[in-house]
N, C-alpha and C positions, 0 to 999 in steps of 0.2 A: 436574672431573670426577663423579659422582653417587655419596655414600657411601651405603654397605648398610648398613642395619642385622640383625644379625645378631641372631637368636633360636637356646636351645639346639636348637630343635627344629630348626632346618635345618639345625645344625649336625650332629645323627647321623646326619638322614637324606643329607646329604652322605658321609662316613661312613661307610653301607648301603651306597651306591654306588659307591663308592673301594673298600669292601671286598670287592662283589660282583665289578669288576672286577680287580683283583687275585688271587681267585678263579680266573677268565675264563684270565688269563694266565698263571697254573700249569701248568693243562691246556692253554694252545697250548706252553709251553715242554716243558712234560711227551710232549707226543704228537713236537715237532719232535727232539726230544734220541734218542725209542726207534726211529725213519724209519734204515733206511741209511742213507742219505745224508744226514746233515744238515746245513743250511744252516749255516755256521757264521757268517755275517753276520748271520742274521735273526734265531737263537737269542740273539746279542750285543745286539740290540736292543730283543728283547724282555723281555731280559733289563734293561738297560738304566729299559722302559718302565715295569715292575715296580717296580723301584727307586725312580721316581720318585712313582709309587706308594704303595707305604709314607713316602716323604716328606710325601706329602698325607695321606697319614690319621694319621702324629703331627703336624702341622700343624695339624690341624684338632680331634686329638683337644684338646692343649693351647689352642687357643684355647676349644670350651667347657670344663677346666678353670676357667678364669679368667672365661670370663660365669657362669660358673652360683654362686649367692654358695651354694649350701649345702656348707661343707666335708665333703672326700673321705672320712673317717674321724673319729671324734673323740677328739683327745688324752687321756692317761694321765691329765692332771689336769680333764680335765670329764670321767670314767669316777669319777674317785674324789672332787671335795668337787662335784660339783652336788645341785642340792637347797636 
């Protein structure tokens, strides 16, 4: 199996794509819930798919945090003891 090289840019693009799909599913779920004869099986499938996307977004965000060498924020020691 070929190894992939992950870059922050590619991970951010993946997060954007997954987030867009998540928003689209939200709209589909809202539409389905507002129908007079809601298809409960279809609604359940849409919600499961949305949860899968949420998990994929979180996993990708975790990978991005581990890959990005910049610290998320400066610690209190760096704030007061720099220089």
